[in-house]
C-alpha positions in Angstrom: -27.3 88.5 78.2 -30.1 87.8 75.7 -33.1 85.7 76.8 -34.1 82.9 74.4 -36.6 80.3 75.4 -35.6 76.7 75.7 -37.7 73.5 75.8 -40.2 73.5 78.6 -40.3 77.3 78.8 -44.0 77.3 78.4 -44.0 79.3 75.2 -47.2 77.5 74.2 -46.7 76.3 70.7 -46.8 77.9 67.2 -49.7 80.4 67.9 -48.8 81.2 71.6 -48.6 85.0 71.0 -52.2 85.0 69.7 -53.4 84.3 73.3 -52.6 87.9 74.0 -55.5 90.1 73.0 -53.4 93.1 71.8 -51.3 90.9 69.6 -54.5 89.4 68.0 -55.4 92.9 66.8 -51.9 94.1 66.0 -50.9 91.1 63.8 -53.7 91.6 61.2 -53.2 95.4 61.3 -49.5 94.9 60.5 -50.4 92.3 57.9 -52.6 94.8 55.9 -50.0 97.5 56.2 -47.3 95.2 55.0 -49.4 94.1 52.0 -50.0 97.7 51.2 -46.3 98.5 51.4 -45.4 95.7 49.1 -48.1 96.6 46.6 -46.8 100.1 46.5 -43.2 99.0 46.0 -44.0 96.8 43.1 -46.5 99.2 41.4 -44.2 102.3 41.6 -41.0 100.4 40.7 -42.5 98.7 37.7 -44.3 101.7 36.5 -41.2 103.9 36.6 -39.0 101.2 35.0 -41.4 100.7 32.1 -41.9 104.5 31.5 -38.2 105.5 31.8 -36.4 102.3 31.0 -33.7 103.3 33.6 -32.3 101.1 36.3 -30.9 104.2 38.0 -34.3 105.9 38.2 -35.8 102.7 39.5 -33.2 102.5 42.2 -33.7 106.2 43.0 -37.4 106.0 43.5 -37.0 102.9 45.7 -34.3 104.7 47.7 -36.6 107.7 48.3 -39.0 105.4 50.2 -36.4 104.9 52.8 -35.3 108.5 53.2 -36.9 108.8 56.6 -34.5 106.4 58.2 -32.5 109.5 59.2 -35.5 110.7 61.2 -36.2 107.3 62.8 -34.1 107.9 66.0 -36.2 110.9 66.8 -39.4 108.9 66.1 -37.9 106.4 68.6 -37.6 109.1 71.2 -41.3 110.0 70.7 -42.2 106.3 70.9 -40.7 106.3 74.4 -42.7 109.4 75.3 -46.2 109.0 73.8 -48.9 106.4 73.4 -47.6 104.0 70.8 -50.9 102.9 69.5 -51.9 106.5 68.8 -48.5 107.0 67.0 -49.0 103.9 64.9 -52.5 105.0 63.8 -51.3 108.5 62.9 -48.5 107.0 60.8 -50.8 104.7 58.9 -53.4 107.4 58.4 -50.7 109.5 56.6 -49.9 106.5 54.4 -53.5 106.2 53.4 -53.7 109.9 52.5 -50.6 109.8 50.3 -51.8 106.6 48.6 -55.2 108.3 48.0 -53.5 111.1 46.1 -51.9 108.6 43.7 -55.2 106.7 43.4 -57.0 110.0 42.4 -54.3 110.9 39.9 -54.5 107.5 38.4 -58.3 107.4 38.1 -58.7 110.9 36.7 -55.6 111.5 34.8 -52.2 110.2 33.8 -49.6 109.6 36.5 -46.1 110.9 35.6 -42.9 109.5 37.1 -42.1 112.9 38.7 -45.4 112.9 40.6 -44.6 109.4 41.9 -41.1 110.6 42.9 -42.7 113.4 44.9 -45.1 111.1 46.7 -42.4 108.5 47.3 -40.2 111.2 48.8 -42.9 112.4 51.3 -43.9 108.9 52.2 -40.3 107.9 52.7 -39.9 110.4 55.5 -42.4 108.6 57.7 -42.7 105.0 56.5 -39.4 103.6 57.9 -40.6 104.5 61.4 -43.6 102.1 61.2 -41.3 99.2 62.1 -40.0 101.1 65.1 -43.5 101.5 66.6 -44.8 98.0 65.7 -41.8 96.2 67.3 -41.8 98.3 70.5 -45.6 97.6 70.8 -45.0 93.9 70.5 -42.2 94.0 73.1 -44.5 96.0 75.4 -47.4 93.6 75.3 -45.8 90.1 74.8 -44.0 88.4 77.7 -40.2 87.9 77.2 -40.5 84.1 77.0 -42.9 84.4 74.1 -41.1 87.2 72.3 -39.3 84.9 69.8 -42.7 83.4 68.8 -44.3 86.8 68.5 -41.5 88.2 66.4 -41.5 85.2 64.1 -45.3 85.5 63.6 -44.9 89.3 63.1 -42.3 88.7 60.4 -44.8 86.5 58.5 -46.9 89.6 57.9 -44.0 91.0 55.8 -43.2 87.7 54.1 -46.7 86.9 53.1 -47.0 90.5 51.7 -44.2 89.7 49.3 -46.3 86.8 48.0 -49.9 88.0 48.0 -49.3 91.8 48.1 -46.9 91.6 45.2 -49.1 89.3 43.1 -52.2 91.4 43.8 -50.4 94.6 43.0 -49.1 93.2 39.7 -52.5 91.8 38.8 -54.3 95.0 39.5 -51.7 97.1 37.7 -51.6 95.0 34.5 -55.4 94.5 34.2 -57.0 97.7 35.7 -54.3 100.3 35.8 -52.5 102.2 38.5 -55.6 104.1 39.8 -57.5 100.9 40.7 -54.3 99.2 42.0 -53.8 102.1 44.4 -57.5 101.8 45.4 -56.5 98.4 46.9 -53.6 100.0 48.7 -55.8 102.6 50.3 -58.4 99.9 51.4 -55.6 98.0 53.1 -54.4 101.1 55.0 -57.9 101.9 56.2 -58.4 98.3 57.4 -55.2 98.4 59.3 -56.2 101.6 61.1 -59.5 100.1 62.2 -57.8 97.0 63.5 -55.2 99.0 65.3 -57.9 100.5 67.5 -58.0 97.2 69.4 -54.3 97.3 70.3 -53.6 97.8 74.0 -50.6 100.2 74.5 -48.8 101.0 77.6 -49.3 104.5 79.1 -46.6 106.9 78.2 -44.2 107.9 81.0 -44.1 111.7 81.5 -40.9 112.9 79.9 -38.2 113.9 82.4 -35.8 115.4 79.9 -35.9 117.2 76.6 -36.1 115.0 73.4 -32.6 115.7 72.3 -31.2 114.9 75.8 -33.1 111.6 75.8 -31.8 110.8 72.3 -28.2 111.4 73.5 -28.8 109.2 76.5 -30.0 106.5 74.2 -26.9 106.8 72.0 -24.7 106.6 75.1 -26.6 103.5 76.3 -26.0 101.8 73.0 -22.4 102.8 72.7 -21.7 101.1 76.0 -23.3 97.8 75.0 -21.0 96.0 72.5 -23.6 93.4 71.6 -25.9 96.2 70.4 -23.1 97.9 68.5 -22.3 94.7 66.7 -26.0 94.2 65.8 -26.2 97.7 64.5 -23.1 97.2 62.4 -24.5 94.0 60.8 -27.9 95.7 60.3 -26.3 98.5 58.3 -24.2 96.1 56.3 -27.0 93.9 55.1 -29.1 96.9 54.2 -26.2 98.4 52.2 -25.1 95.3 50.4 -27.8 92.5 50.6 -31.3 94.0 50.6 -30.8 96.2 47.5 -30.2 93.1 45.4 -33.3 91.2 46.4 -35.6 94.1 46.9 -35.1 97.2 44.8 -33.0 95.9 41.9 -34.8 92.7 41.2 -37.1 94.3 38.6 -34.0 94.9 36.4 -33.1 91.2 36.6 -36.6 90.2 35.8 -36.8 92.6 32.8 -33.3 92.4 31.3 -32.2 88.8 32.2 -35.3 86.7 32.5 -37.4 88.9 30.0 -40.6 88.7 32.0 -43.4 91.3 32.6 -44.7 92.6 35.9 -46.5 89.3 36.7 -43.2 87.4 36.3 -41.5 89.9 38.6 -44.3 89.4 41.1 -43.8 85.7 41.0 -40.1 86.1 41.6 -40.9 88.3 44.6 -43.3 85.6 45.8 -40.6 83.0 45.5 -38.4 85.0 47.7 -41.2 85.5 50.1 -42.1 81.8 50.2 -38.6 81.1 51.5 -38.8 84.0 54.0 -42.2 82.8 55.2 -41.0 79.3 55.8 -38.0 80.7 57.7 -40.3 82.9 59.8 -42.6 80.0 60.7 -39.6 77.7 61.6 -38.1 80.5 63.7 -41.4 81.1 65.5 -42.0 77.4 66.2 -38.8 75.4 66.3 -35.7 77.5 66.2 -34.0 77.6 69.7 -30.4 78.5 70.1 -28.3 79.4 73.1 -26.0 81.5 70.9 -28.3 83.6 68.7 -25.4 85.8 67.5 -23.9 82.7 65.8 -27.2 82.0 64.0 -27.3 85.6 62.8 -23.8 85.5 61.5 -24.0 82.1 59.8 -27.2 83.0 57.9 -25.9 86.3 56.8 -22.9 84.6 55.3 -25.1 82.1 53.5 -27.3 84.9 52.3 -24.4 86.6 50.6 -23.2 83.4 49.0 -26.7 82.8 47.5 -26.8 86.4 46.1 -23.6 85.8 44.2 -25.2 82.7 42.7 -28.3 84.7 41.8 -26.2 87.1 39.8 -25.2 84.4 37.4 -28.6 82.8 36.9 -30.0 83.1 33.4 -33.4 81.4 33.7 -36.5 82.4 35.6 -36.8 79.0 37.2 -33.2 79.0 38.5 -33.7 82.5 39.9 -36.9 81.5 41.6 -35.2 78.6 43.4 -32.3 80.7 44.5 -34.6 83.4 45.8 -36.5 80.8 47.9 -33.2 79.9 49.6 -32.3 83.6 49.9 -35.6 84.3 51.6 -35.1 81.5 54.2 -31.5 82.6 55.1 -32.6 86.2 55.4 -35.5 85.2 57.7 -33.4 83.1 60.0 -30.8 85.8 60.3 -32.9 88.9 60.6 -35.6 87.6 63.0 -33.0 86.2 65.3 -31.2 89.6 65.1 -34.4 91.4 66.1 -35.2 89.2 69.0 -31.6 89.5 70.3 -31.8 93.3 70.0 -35.1 93.5 71.9 -34.1 91.1 74.7 -30.7 92.8 75.1 -32.2 96.2 75.4 -33.7 97.6 78.7 -37.5 98.4 78.3 -37.1 102.1 78.9 -34.7 102.3 75.9 -36.5 100.2 73.4 -38.1 103.0 71.4 -34.8 104.8 71.0 -32.8 101.6 70.2 -35.4 100.6 67.6 -35.2 104.1 66.1 -31.4 103.9 65.8 -31.8 100.3 64.4 -33.9 101.9 61.6 -31.1 104.3 61.0 -29.2 101.3 59.7 -31.8 101.0 57.0 -30.2 104.2 55.5 -27.7 101.8 54.0 -30.4 100.5 51.7 -31.0 103.7 49.6 -27.2 104.2 49.4 -26.8 100.6 48.2 -29.6 101.0 45.8 -28.2 104.1 44.1 -24.7 102.6 43.9 -26.1 99.3 42.6 -28.3 100.9 40.0 -25.4 102.9 38.7 -23.1 99.8 38.7 -25.6 97.7 36.8 -25.8 100.3 34.0 -22.0 100.5 34.0 -20.6 97.0 34.5 -23.7 94.7 34.4 -25.7 92.6 36.8 -23.4 89.6 37.4 -20.4 91.9 38.4 -22.6 94.0 40.7 -24.1 91.0 42.5 -20.6 89.4 42.9 -19.1 92.6 44.2 -21.8 93.2 46.7 -21.6 89.6 47.9 -17.9 89.6 48.4 -17.9 93.0 50.2 -20.7 91.6 52.4 -18.8 88.4 53.4 -15.5 90.2 54.1 -17.3 93.0 56.1 -19.3 90.4 58.1 -16.1 88.6 59.2 -14.6 91.9 60.1 -17.5 92.9 62.3 -17.3 89.5 64.1 -13.6 90.0 64.8 -14.2 93.6 66.0 -17.2 92.7 68.3 -16.8 89.1 69.3 -19.4 89.6 72.0 -22.0 89.4 69.3 -21.3 85.7 69.0 -21.7 85.0 72.7 -24.5 87.5 73.4 -22.7 89.2 76.3 
């Protein structure tokens, strides 16, 4: 059964997790990395869309950045076998090197879409595993009764990135060009590495079995836990049908429906992030529920309903308001899902379970490619409506198939 704190649990208020030294270093390190991720997503997506004028190529390059989700389960095995701080630093050093290549190309020559496709494909092999390592590090260092607070605060790093990272990336791209914009990305990655040196990681347990054997044991453990199976199913669903609309395909809505430039797109992303940030803060401070599975399901259904509405908005202001609500619903649902998964999982399996959880993100590139093709074929409104209806029906089906998700046991 999942462990969620109630009143009087001694969780210590809004900033309780910051009393833990390791978290005080990890939070700003994750913040800088999240800002860099968001800057890259906006810069690359807008650059390719303007140069090629193709919604499908936009969805394709965004999808490439999630290609490594297929490798995430094995990264999860390694996260259960090695020092997780060292693994986190190594991952972020590789991001810095790849961003440095784009920065150099931008400063000393013209960047072509195909060069960006190549860099995005390489980065996409390793980037999805960052969340695996950061979540397991938090679960290692934060007591269980403060985990909801820590995960809510951790989520603010990604939500704030969609505000400030997106605005900064758009501003640098529009005024100084892609080379200088990527210089900012590199600086954030380097700062994240320096801060990560202060994280305290648990000592790795000497492996008793071969990696593939450990991975199979992890899958067997998850298969026998119906709550985890239900969570994984919902995670794949929202990555396939919800996240593509508010993440990868939003530039098409900004350009073709609202007729705004990259700064207008950044402001739309910031609107979404404002709602998500408010949701993260409320979750960290005030949201307490004895039935977290119900909170997850309700907010996912609300999320899909709002995405259908978004598909029919024709003004920038209306879209911004709907995106604030979308962000809040997404935060309430996804943070609660993360905490439920971590508290349901035994500590020795956390790396592998988080790795397989990232495998669910593979639904995102699939959903992006299908969504990009559908928009070019039948339009934005139909695509958003279709994804929303499929999401609602499938969510209800998952709850019927695995009702244990609603009770947490």
